C-alpha positions as CSV (number, residue, x, y, z in Angstrom):
1,M,22.7,-14.3,-110.2
2,P,22.6,-17.0,-112.9
3,I,20.3,-19.4,-114.7
4,I,20.5,-22.7,-112.8
5,Y,18.4,-25.2,-114.7
6,S,16.8,-25.5,-118.1
7,L,14.9,-28.0,-120.2
8,V,12.9,-28.6,-123.3
9,A,9.7,-30.7,-122.8
10,R,6.6,-31.9,-124.5
11,G,4.0,-31.8,-121.8
12,P,5.4,-33.7,-118.7
13,N,7.9,-35.5,-120.9
14,I,11.3,-33.9,-120.7
15,L,13.3,-34.2,-123.9
16,A,16.5,-32.6,-122.8
17,E,17.8,-30.8,-119.7
18,H,20.8,-29.4,-118.0
19,A,21.5,-28.1,-114.4
20,T,24.5,-26.4,-113.0
21,T,23.9,-27.8,-109.5
22,S,21.7,-30.3,-107.6
23,G,18.5,-29.8,-105.6
24,T,14.8,-30.6,-105.4
25,F,14.0,-28.3,-108.4
26,H,13.9,-31.4,-110.6
27,E,10.8,-32.6,-108.7
28,V,9.3,-29.2,-108.6
29,T,9.7,-28.8,-112.3
30,R,8.1,-32.1,-113.1
31,R,5.1,-31.2,-111.1
32,L,5.0,-27.8,-112.7
33,L,5.1,-29.2,-116.3
34,S,1.9,-31.1,-115.8
35,K,0.1,-27.9,-114.8
36,L,1.4,-25.4,-117.3
37,Q,-0.9,-23.7,-119.8
38,Q,-0.6,-25.7,-123.0
39,E,-1.1,-22.9,-125.4
40,S,1.3,-22.0,-128.2
41,G,2.8,-18.5,-127.7
42,A,2.3,-18.6,-123.9
43,R,5.1,-16.9,-121.9
44,M,5.0,-16.9,-118.1
45,S,7.2,-16.5,-115.0
46,Y,6.4,-18.3,-111.8
47,V,8.0,-17.2,-108.5
48,Y,9.1,-20.0,-106.2
49,D,10.8,-18.7,-103.0
50,Q,13.9,-16.9,-104.1
51,H,13.8,-18.5,-107.6
52,V,11.7,-18.0,-110.7
53,F,10.6,-20.5,-113.3
54,H,10.4,-18.8,-116.8
55,Y,8.9,-20.7,-119.7
56,K,7.6,-20.2,-123.2
57,M,5.4,-22.5,-125.2
58,D,5.7,-23.1,-128.9
59,D,4.5,-25.8,-131.3
60,A,3.6,-28.2,-128.4
61,L,7.0,-27.8,-126.8
62,I,7.9,-26.1,-123.5
63,Y,11.2,-24.2,-123.2
64,L,11.8,-23.6,-119.5
65,C,14.6,-22.3,-117.2
66,M,14.9,-21.6,-113.5
67,A,17.0,-18.7,-112.3
68,D,17.6,-16.7,-109.2
69,Q,14.9,-14.0,-108.7
70,G,17.5,-11.2,-108.8
71,F,18.6,-12.3,-112.4
72,G,15.5,-10.5,-113.8
73,R,13.4,-11.7,-116.8
74,R,15.1,-10.2,-119.8
75,L,18.1,-12.6,-120.0
76,P,16.2,-15.7,-119.1
77,F,13.7,-15.1,-121.9
78,A,16.5,-14.1,-124.2
79,Y,18.1,-17.5,-123.3
80,L,14.8,-19.3,-124.0
81,D,14.4,-17.6,-127.4
82,D,17.9,-18.7,-128.3
83,I,17.3,-22.3,-127.2
84,Q,14.1,-22.4,-129.2
85,T,15.9,-21.3,-132.3
86,R,18.7,-23.8,-131.9
87,W,16.3,-26.6,-131.1
88,K,14.3,-26.0,-134.3
89,S,17.5,-25.7,-136.3
90,M,18.8,-29.1,-135.0
91,F,15.6,-31.2,-134.7
92,G,12.8,-29.5,-136.7
93,D,9.5,-31.3,-135.8
94,R,11.1,-34.4,-134.2
95,G,10.3,-33.2,-130.7
96,R,6.6,-33.9,-131.3
97,T,7.2,-37.6,-131.3
98,A,10.5,-38.1,-129.4
99,P,10.5,-40.2,-126.2
100,S,11.4,-38.8,-122.8
101,M,15.1,-37.7,-122.7
102,G,15.3,-38.7,-126.4
103,M,17.3,-35.6,-127.3
104,N,19.3,-35.2,-124.1
105,S,22.6,-36.6,-125.4
106,D,22.4,-34.3,-128.4
107,F,21.0,-31.1,-126.8
108,S,22.1,-30.9,-123.2
109,R,25.5,-29.6,-124.3
110,T,23.7,-26.8,-126.1
111,L,21.7,-26.0,-123.0
112,R,24.9,-25.8,-121.0
113,T,26.9,-23.8,-123.5
114,Q,24.2,-21.1,-124.0
115,M,23.5,-21.1,-120.2
116,E,27.2,-20.2,-119.6
117,F,27.0,-17.5,-122.3
118,Y,23.9,-15.8,-120.8
119,N,25.2,-16.2,-117.3
120,T,28.7,-14.8,-117.8
121,N,29.1,-12.9,-121.0
122,P,28.2,-9.2,-120.8
123,A,27.6,-9.2,-124.5
124,A,24.5,-11.4,-124.1
125,D,22.4,-8.6,-122.8
126,K,23.6,-6.2,-125.5
127,V,22.9,-8.7,-128.3
128,K,19.3,-9.2,-127.3
129,E,18.6,-5.6,-126.1
130,V,18.1,-4.3,-129.6
131,T,15.6,-7.0,-130.7
132,E,11.9,-6.8,-130.7
133,Q,11.6,-10.0,-128.7
134,L,12.8,-8.2,-125.6
135,D,9.9,-5.7,-125.8
136,E,7.5,-8.7,-125.4
137,V,9.2,-9.7,-122.1
138,K,7.7,-6.5,-120.5
139,N,4.3,-8.0,-121.0
140,V,5.1,-11.4,-119.6
141,M,3.0,-12.2,-116.6
142,S,4.7,-13.1,-113.3
143,Q,2.7,-15.1,-110.8
144,N,3.3,-17.0,-107.6
145,I,3.8,-20.7,-108.0
146,E,0.7,-21.4,-105.9
147,K,-1.3,-20.3,-109.0
148,V,-0.6,-23.7,-110.6
149,L,0.5,-25.9,-107.7
150,N,-2.0,-26.8,-105.0
151,R,-0.8,-26.3,-101.4
152,G,-0.5,-30.0,-100.9
153,E,1.7,-30.3,-104.0
154,R,4.2,-27.7,-102.9
155,I,7.5,-29.0,-101.7
156,E,10.5,-27.1,-100.4
157,L,12.8,-25.9,-103.1
158,L,16.3,-26.8,-102.2
159,V,19.4,-25.8,-104.2
160,D,22.8,-27.1,-103.5
161,K,24.4,-23.9,-102.1
162,T,27.9,-25.1,-102.4
163,S,27.7,-25.7,-106.2
164,H,25.4,-22.7,-106.5
165,L,27.9,-20.4,-104.7
166,E,30.7,-21.8,-106.8
167,A,28.8,-21.1,-110.0
168,S,28.0,-17.6,-108.7
169,S,31.6,-17.1,-107.9
170,N,32.7,-18.2,-111.3
171,T,30.1,-15.9,-112.9
172,F,31.4,-12.9,-110.9
173,R,35.0,-13.8,-111.7
174,K,34.3,-14.0,-115.5
175,R,32.3,-10.8,-115.5
176,S,35.1,-9.1,-113.5
177,E,37.7,-10.3,-116.0
178,S,35.6,-9.2,-118.9
179,L,35.2,-5.8,-117.3
180,K,38.9,-5.6,-116.6
181,W,39.9,-6.2,-120.2
182,A,37.2,-3.8,-121.4
183,M,38.8,-1.1,-119.2
184,I,42.3,-2.0,-120.4
185,M,41.3,-1.7,-124.0
186,K,39.5,1.6,-123.3
187,N,42.7,3.0,-121.7
188,V,44.9,1.7,-124.6
189,K,42.6,3.5,-127.1
190,L,42.8,6.7,-125.0
191,I,46.6,6.5,-124.9
192,I,46.9,5.9,-128.6
193,G,44.4,8.7,-129.3
194,G,46.4,11.0,-127.1
195,I,49.7,10.1,-128.8
196,C,48.1,10.7,-132.2
197,L,46.8,14.1,-131.1
198,L,50.2,15.1,-129.7
199,L,51.9,14.1,-133.0
200,I,49.3,16.2,-135.0
201,V,49.8,19.2,-132.8
202,A,53.6,18.9,-133.0
203,Y,53.4,18.6,-136.7
204,F,51.4,21.8,-137.1
205,I,53.6,23.7,-134.7
206,T,56.7,22.6,-136.6
207,A,55.0,23.5,-139.9
208,I,54.3,27.0,-138.6
209,V,57.8,27.5,-137.3
210,C,59.4,26.2,-140.5
211,R,57.0,28.1,-142.7
212,G,55.6,25.3,-144.7
213,I,54.0,21.9,-144.5
214,I,57.2,20.3,-145.8
215,F,59.3,22.3,-143.4
216,Q,61.2,24.2,-146.2
217,G,62.2,27.0,-143.8
218,C,64.2,24.7,-141.6
219,W,66.4,23.2,-144.3
């Protein structure tokens, strides 16, 4: 199941965001931002019903995404690492002084594009699997949302199931298509390899029968 929502913020001020569907998670996120540990290098996951808010803190900025609980932690944090790198490349230190939603028009497209990549492309996991950053995810703490939100602040997390199911369906379809083409290419390689092997065997048999590698005995 995919990443549904992501943002870059400075404290409670959201600088850019993107969501694949609608729901109350926008309000939940805004309450959560004001409670998060403001410490550079912090990495945390907060469970909220069937969803998880993953975030990392770096240089006074918060990189956060919300995903289904079954999506795990490795890809969400790989996504956040990617977003952080792209943000710094595009804006440098401008996020420290930018107004709320000041970078949304420039960066929301990047959030969406990379979200689609990590949600649908099987290569996303392979790319990040070999990096040292993924080893750090094993040490990321996962806590219940009540650790930061008081009972009175907790609201029901609602996600538009229609859009969500459609996004999940598209994710499954794209993964299925990628798998289908991977299997086709594998079969093509096997067929080509088999043909080459048969040609080599036929060549050696003919060379033996004709008593020479240039078939001089058959002329």
